[in-house]
C-alpha angles and dihedrals in degrees: 000000000000097000141007117284120232113252112281114253094239120116115302133212120273124249116274137162096224132044115254116251095244134051128247088241092058091050091052092047091050088051089051092050090052089049093054096042103040110004136245095303092063092059108104130143090249095050090049090050091049091052090054096041093240136111123271092245087063090059090045089052090060104039105021097224142346093283088055090052093048092049089056091044090052090051091050089054090048089055087070093061109099123217118250120242121251113282144102114341092240091057091048091052091047091048091050094047094052092043091054093046089051091053090049091051092049094057124051114245092357093134090055089061091052097051109108094351120122112219105241100164124091095258095049091044089054092056091048090050090050093054094044092049091053091047091050089053087053087065097252120148118242091260094049092043091056091050091046092049090055089049091048097048092040091056094049094044098045092045091050091048090049089057091062095054125083109242088225110026092189089064116090120224136047127318094266092051092047092050091049089055091047090052091049090051094047092051091055094057116112104272090210090064098033107027096154097042093052093046090050095042093110099048091040089058102035109133099214109086101179093094092045091051092048090047092055095041093049092052093045092053092043090054091052091060096054 
């Protein structure tokens, strides 16, 4: 970046007379390790402290509170999103969307962290800047670009979150198995009452979501250019 950013407005460290024995970077890495190993619900200030062999107040000193920790963890995840190469604005948005989805897929519960959270760190802001630049090149006004950016990131995040959830939580087994059973159920419905549902039973329950993601993304991008 061309100049230093102002401090993000997330939770800040508390006042202290001595520096804590671990770095903020180590705390965020410990939180990321917990996320990958056990999921978002396992991330507590105490669990992060235990991973580092320090006291919980040490973690609070660096990040303020759990929201401050998750803000920093979200920015750490955003650091893994590569920047698109120069090219048509549509291609840049597609690249960004697929890159974000890949990062979410690589880290357990990552999409849950992103839901409803505005990226305030330098890495998250870079992704936002990339999307807004592409939308500006599409000819959108500042107001419309802002709305479109929310729509774009909302689609990628919500779709990625959906991929982590069983389509039928009451069914045991993995996602593919649950989808197969959903498809079997839909196909047995009375076709006179549900003609479209029964005809679409197979595509509605198909496990691979890459095509569905691309379908939605293409239509979203196409709509932005009209």
